[in-house]
N, CA and C of each residue as an Amber inpcrd file, in Angstrom:
protein
   309
 -38.4990000  78.0270000 200.8920000 -38.1780000  79.3110000 200.3080000
 -39.0070000  80.3900000 201.0170000 -38.3510000  81.4960000 201.3360000
 -39.0290000  82.5880000 202.0190000 -39.6390000  83.5330000 200.9910000
 -40.8250000  84.0270000 201.2940000 -41.4980000  84.9430000 200.3940000
 -42.0540000  86.1040000 201.2090000 -41.8260000  87.3120000 200.7160000
 -42.3470000  88.5060000 201.3720000 -43.3360000  89.1640000 200.4270000
 -44.5320000  89.3980000 200.9250000 -45.5590000  90.0590000 200.1270000
 -45.1470000  91.5090000 199.9020000 -45.1350000  91.9460000 198.6550000
 -44.6980000  93.3120000 198.3620000 -45.8390000  94.3160000 198.4220000
 -47.0150000  93.8600000 198.7730000 -48.1290000  94.7870000 198.9800000
 -48.1160000  95.2240000 200.4370000 -48.5280000  96.4290000 200.6960000
 -48.5680000  96.9170000 202.0700000 -47.1730000  97.1930000 202.5960000
 -46.8410000  96.5940000 203.7510000 -45.5620000  96.8430000 204.4080000
 -44.4400000  95.9310000 203.8990000 -44.7330000  95.0090000 203.0020000
 -43.7180000  94.0910000 202.4920000 -42.5530000  94.8020000 201.8410000
 -42.8460000  95.8100000 201.0240000 -41.7880000  96.5690000 200.3520000
 -40.9190000  97.2930000 201.3660000 -41.5440000  97.8560000 202.3850000
 -40.7890000  98.5530000 203.4230000 -39.8660000  97.5940000 204.1600000
 -40.3490000  96.3750000 204.4220000 -39.5250000  95.3640000 205.0890000
 -38.3160000  95.0220000 204.2320000 -38.5230000  94.8500000 202.9340000
 -37.4180000  94.5290000 202.0270000 -36.3930000  95.6590000 202.0100000
 -36.8550000  96.8910000 201.9230000 -35.9360000  98.0390000 201.9040000
 -35.1660000  98.1200000 203.2220000 -35.8360000  97.9020000 204.3370000
 -35.1560000  97.9360000 205.6380000 -34.1060000  96.8300000 205.7500000
 -34.4210000  95.6330000 205.2700000 -33.4490000  94.5340000 205.2960000
 -32.2350000  94.8940000 204.4450000 -32.4740000  95.4490000 203.2580000
 -31.3540000  95.8390000 202.3990000 -30.5180000  96.9340000 203.0460000
 -31.1660000  97.8800000 203.7170000 -30.4360000  98.9520000 204.3930000
 -29.5760000  98.3910000 205.5250000 -30.1080000  97.4590000 206.2780000
 -29.3610000  96.8520000 207.3890000 -28.1640000  96.0620000 206.8570000
 -28.3640000  95.2980000 205.7970000 -27.2580000  94.5280000 205.2150000
 -26.1830000  95.4750000 204.6730000 -26.5860000  96.5460000 204.0020000
 -25.6230000  97.5190000 203.4790000 -24.8370000  98.1590000 204.6110000
 -25.5210000  98.5780000 205.6480000 -24.8700000  99.1930000 206.7940000
 -23.9110000  98.2180000 207.4720000 -24.3380000  96.9690000 207.6140000
 -23.4830000  95.9570000 208.2490000 -22.2190000  95.6950000 207.4310000
 -22.3430000  95.6460000 206.1050000 -21.1470000  95.4070000 205.2870000
 -20.2100000  96.6050000 205.3210000 -20.7560000  97.8030000 205.3180000
 -19.8950000  98.9930000 205.3870000 -19.1690000  99.0610000 206.7240000
 -19.9080000  98.9240000 207.8070000 -19.2800000  98.9570000 209.1310000
 -18.3420000  97.7730000 209.3210000 -18.7450000  96.6120000 208.8070000
 -17.8900000  95.4310000 208.9100000 -16.5820000  95.6160000 208.1680000
 -16.6460000  96.2510000 206.9890000 -15.4310000  96.5110000 206.2330000
 -14.4910000  97.4450000 206.9700000 -15.0480000  98.4790000 207.5740000
 -14.2250000  99.4130000 208.3540000 -13.6080000  98.6880000 209.5440000
 -14.4020000  97.8520000 210.2090000 -13.9080000  97.1050000 211.3660000
 -12.7730000  96.1580000 210.9710000 -12.9690000  95.4020000 209.9110000
 -11.9430000  94.4360000 209.4670000 -10.6910000  95.1680000 209.0090000
 -10.8510000  96.2520000 208.2360000  -9.6880000  96.9680000 207.7210000
  -8.9030000  97.6740000 208.8260000  -9.5200000  97.8590000 210.0030000
  -8.7900000  98.4450000 211.1270000  -7.6700000  97.5160000 211.5820000
  -7.7790000  96.2230000 211.2650000  -6.7800000  95.2340000 211.6720000
  -5.8490000  94.8220000 210.5390000  -6.0060000  95.4290000 209.3650000
  -5.1630000  95.0850000 208.2120000  -4.1370000  96.1920000 208.0150000
  -2.8450000  95.8410000 208.0660000  -1.8340000  96.8770000 207.8040000
  -1.8970000  97.3100000 206.3290000  -1.9340000  98.6130000 206.1150000
  -2.0520000  99.1480000 204.7570000  -0.6540000  99.3330000 204.1790000
  -0.1960000  98.2980000 203.5000000   1.1010000  98.3520000 202.8440000
   0.9310000  98.6170000 201.3570000   2.0230000  98.4780000 200.6180000
   2.0090000  98.7300000 199.1770000   1.0580000  97.7820000 198.4520000
   1.1070000  96.4950000 198.7820000   0.2570000  95.5100000 198.0920000
  -1.2230000  95.7370000 198.3840000  -1.5480000  96.0970000 199.6160000
  -2.9470000  96.3560000 199.9670000  -3.4480000  97.5820000 199.2190000
  -2.6240000  98.6140000 199.1090000  -3.0080000  99.8050000 198.3460000
  -3.2560000  99.4510000 196.8760000  -2.3960000  98.6210000 196.3030000
  -2.5910000  98.1930000 194.9190000  -3.8970000  97.4220000 194.7570000
  -4.1810000  96.5410000 195.7180000  -5.4090000  95.7560000 195.6720000
  -6.6320000  96.6660000 195.7400000  -6.6260000  97.6180000 196.6500000
  -7.7600000  98.5330000 196.8000000  -7.9350000  99.3640000 195.5280000
  -6.8420000  99.8270000 194.9560000  -6.9140000 100.5880000 193.7090000
  -7.4650000  99.7630000 192.5580000  -7.0590000  98.5000000 192.4820000
  -7.5510000  97.6260000 191.4170000  -9.0230000  97.2880000 191.6210000
  -9.4390000  97.1390000 192.8660000 -10.8320000  96.7950000 193.1410000
 -11.7770000  97.9000000 192.6910000 -11.4140000  99.1470000 192.9270000
 -12.3150000 100.2370000 192.5320000 -12.4990000 100.2530000 191.0120000
 -11.4440000  99.9950000 190.2750000 -11.5480000  99.9300000 188.8180000
 -12.3840000  98.7550000 188.3580000 -12.2290000  97.5940000 189.0190000
 -13.0090000  96.4370000 188.6020000 -14.4820000  96.5930000 188.9060000
 -14.7980000  97.2430000 190.0170000 -16.2090000  97.4850000 190.3310000
 -16.8070000  98.4170000 189.2890000 -16.0590000  99.4420000 188.9130000
 -16.5270000 100.3780000 187.8920000 -16.7800000  99.6600000 186.5730000
 -15.8590000  98.8050000 186.1550000 -16.0360000  98.0540000 184.9060000
 -17.2230000  97.1100000 185.0160000 -17.3950000  96.4610000 186.1690000
 -18.5170000  95.5370000 186.3540000 -19.8580000  96.2590000 186.2660000
 -19.8960000  97.5100000 186.6720000 -21.1420000  98.2800000 186.5940000
 -21.3710000  98.8010000 185.1810000 -20.3140000  99.2470000 184.5190000
 -20.4690000  99.9020000 183.2250000 -20.5000000  98.9540000 182.0290000
 -19.8610000  97.8070000 182.1100000 -19.8100000  96.8880000 180.9680000
 -21.2010000  96.4410000 180.5150000 -22.0810000  96.0090000 181.4220000
 -23.4210000  95.6340000 180.9510000 -24.1750000  96.8090000 180.3330000
 -23.9670000  97.9990000 180.8610000 -24.6120000  99.1800000 180.3070000
 -24.1100000  99.4460000 178.8880000 -22.8330000  99.2470000 178.6640000
 -22.2620000  99.4580000 177.3280000 -22.7840000  98.4090000 176.3420000
 -23.0010000  97.2020000 176.8230000 -23.4530000  96.1230000 175.9410000
 -24.9620000  96.1730000 175.6870000 -25.7350000  96.4080000 176.7300000
 -27.1920000  96.3090000 176.6170000 -27.9110000  97.6490000 176.6880000
 -27.1840000  98.7300000 176.9130000 -27.8190000 100.0390000 177.0470000
 -28.3030000 100.5770000 175.7110000 -29.1360000 101.5980000 175.7860000
 -29.6240000 102.2250000 174.5650000 -28.5780000 103.2010000 174.0280000
 -28.9300000 103.8990000 172.9670000 -28.0060000 104.8470000 172.3610000
 -27.5890000 105.9550000 173.3040000 -28.5080000 106.4040000 174.1440000
 -28.1890000 107.4550000 175.1110000 -27.1580000 107.0030000 176.1220000
 -27.2920000 105.7660000 176.5790000 -26.3330000 105.2250000 177.5500000
 -24.9520000 105.0840000 176.9210000 -24.9210000 104.5840000 175.7050000
 -23.6290000 104.4150000 175.0280000 -22.9760000 105.7580000 174.7200000
 -23.7830000 106.7250000 174.3000000 -23.2380000 108.0580000 174.0440000
 -22.7150000 108.6780000 175.3400000 -23.4290000 108.4840000 176.4370000
 -22.9910000 109.0100000 177.7310000 -21.6670000 108.3900000 178.1450000
 -21.5260000 107.0740000 177.9680000 -20.2620000 106.4100000 178.3150000
 -19.1130000 106.9230000 177.4580000 -19.3530000 107.0450000 176.1540000
 -18.2990000 107.5170000 175.2500000 -17.9200000 108.9700000 175.5570000
 -18.9210000 109.7900000 175.8190000 -18.6470000 111.1950000 176.1390000
 -17.8760000 111.3200000 177.4410000 -18.3130000 110.5710000 178.4540000
 -17.6340000 110.6090000 179.7440000 -16.1740000 110.1710000 179.6040000
 -15.9480000 109.0820000 178.8780000 -14.5820000 108.5830000 178.6890000
 -13.7250000 109.6050000 177.9460000 -14.2740000 110.2000000 176.9090000
 -13.5170000 111.1790000 176.1200000 -13.1520000 112.4090000 176.9480000
 -14.1360000 112.9630000 177.6570000 -13.8640000 114.1550000 178.4610000
 -12.8850000 113.8220000 179.5860000 -13.0160000 112.6290000 180.1640000
 -12.0920000 112.2340000 181.2390000 -10.6640000 112.1230000 180.7080000
 -10.5100000 111.5610000 179.5280000  -9.1690000 111.4440000 178.9370000
  -8.5760000 112.8130000 178.6060000  -9.4300000 113.7340000 178.1690000
  -8.9440000 115.0670000 177.8070000  -8.6530000 115.9460000 179.0210000
  -9.5790000 115.9760000 179.9770000  -9.4480000 116.8940000 181.1090000
  -8.8480000 116.2680000 182.3650000  -8.9420000 114.9520000 182.4650000
  -8.4620000 114.2150000 183.6410000  -9.1500000 114.6750000 184.9290000
 -10.4200000 115.0760000 184.8070000 -11.2040000 115.4970000 185.9640000
 -12.5600000 114.7930000 185.9000000 -12.9320000 114.0550000 186.9490000
 -14.1510000 113.2470000 186.8730000 -15.4530000 114.0500000 186.8500000
 -15.5420000 115.1390000 187.5870000 -16.8110000 115.8550000 187.6670000
 -17.2540000 116.4320000 186.3160000 -16.3890000 117.1250000 185.5830000
 -16.8230000 117.5950000 184.2520000 -17.1350000 116.4330000 183.3030000
 -16.4060000 115.3370000 183.4430000 -16.6510000 114.1830000 182.5720000
 -18.0280000 113.5890000 182.8470000 -18.3780000 113.4440000 184.1160000
 -19.6870000 112.9060000 184.4810000 -20.7920000 113.8520000 184.0110000
 -20.5900000 115.1440000 184.2180000 -21.5860000 116.1310000 183.7880000
 -21.7720000 116.0870000 182.2730000 -20.6720000 115.9600000 181.5440000
 -20.7710000 115.8930000 180.0820000 -21.5050000 114.6360000 179.6440000
 -21.2410000 113.5220000 180.2940000 -21.9440000 112.2830000 179.9700000
 -23.4320000 112.3870000 180.2440000 -23.7860000 112.9830000 181.3540000
 -25.2070000 113.1650000 181.6780000 -25.8840000 114.0770000 180.6640000
 -25.2040000 115.1420000 180.2860000 -25.7650000 116.0570000 179.2860000
 -25.9450000 115.3680000 177.9390000 -24.9590000 114.5610000 177.5450000
 -25.0490000 113.8500000 176.2700000 -26.2470000 112.9160000 176.2560000
 -26.4510000 112.1750000 177.3540000 -27.5940000 111.2610000 177.4260000
 -28.9040000 112.0380000 177.4120000 -28.9590000 113.1500000 178.1490000
 -30.1930000 113.9500000 178.2030000 -30.5290000 114.5220000 176.8410000
 -29.5360000 115.0420000 176.1450000 -29.7770000 115.6220000 174.8180000
 -30.1940000 114.5340000 173.8280000 -29.5200000 113.3800000 173.8780000
 -29.8650000 112.2740000 172.9780000 -31.2940000 111.8220000 173.2130000
 -31.6800000 111.6970000 174.4660000 -33.0290000 111.1800000 174.7760000
 -34.1090000 112.2410000 174.5620000 -33.7300000 113.4930000 174.5690000
 -34.7090000 114.5650000 174.3410000 -35.1650000 114.5640000 172.8790000
 -34.2500000 114.2520000 171.9810000 -34.5780000 114.2870000 170.5510000
 -34.8190000 112.9230000 170.0960000
């Protein structure tokens, strides 16, 4: 098993490794997708993937988050359903969490 000391330069090494892996996956995805014809099914798959990633990130927060996190999720969802615009919905969710945590 490999172990990196997180004192001194160890943390920097870990961050650099993560940055390189992230960059490689992003560039690799662009490279691979250059050879994939973008048809109807591929568009559907890409659209479904973005939603599943969002749910995978938000579901644990909804289950294990504090009251501020849950209020932010509910506020964001409500504003998004009403206005159908993501930026005001995100801003409203952030404000709801900030106000909840302030008091």
